[in-house]
Structure formats: structure tokens, C-alpha cells
C-alpha positions in Angstrom: 14.9 16.3 -0.7 12.0 14.3 0.6 12.2 12.8 4.1 12.3 9.1 4.7 9.3 7.6 6.4 9.7 6.7 10.0 10.3 2.8 10.2 7.9 2.6 13.2 5.0 4.2 11.3 2.1 1.8 10.8 1.0 0.8 7.4 -1.9 2.7 6.0 -4.3 -0.3 6.1 -4.8 -3.1 8.7 -3.1 -1.3 11.6 0.1 -3.3 12.0 2.7 -4.8 9.6 2.1 -8.2 11.0 -1.7 -7.9 9.9 -0.7 -6.6 6.5 1.9 -9.4 5.9 -0.8 -12.0 7.1 -3.3 -10.6 4.7 -0.8 -10.9 1.9 0.1 -14.5 2.8 -3.6 -15.4 3.0 -4.3 -13.8 -0.3 -1.4 -15.8 -1.9 -2.9 -19.1 -0.4 -6.3 -18.2 -1.7 -4.9 -17.7 -5.2 -2.9 -20.9 -5.2 -6.1 -22.8 -4.3 -8.1 -20.9 -6.8 -5.6 -21.6 -9.6 -5.4 -25.2 -8.6 -9.1 -25.5 -8.8 -9.3 -23.9 -12.2 -6.5 -26.1 -13.5 -8.3 -29.3 -12.3 -11.6 -28.1 -13.8 -10.0 -27.3 -17.2 -8.1 -30.4 -17.7 
């Protein structure tokens, strides 16, 4: 069997889980604005 990862292990990128979640939320916000702009442009 494979071992479970330690829950205290930092993520492989950005150093902390807080930074990783912030980056994901920031990316989502950028995509929402981008899709809104494309929708306004195309209509």
C-alpha cells in the first residue's frame, strides 16, 4: 500500500496552502472578468 501524505506537508508550489488557494481564487476572478469582457465585446 502507498502511504498517505502528511497533512502538514506544504504544497509543491507557492509554499503554503493559503497562497495556493489565493492564487486559485485570483485566477477564477481573472477568468470571470475576461469572460465578461468577451461577452460584452461579442454581443
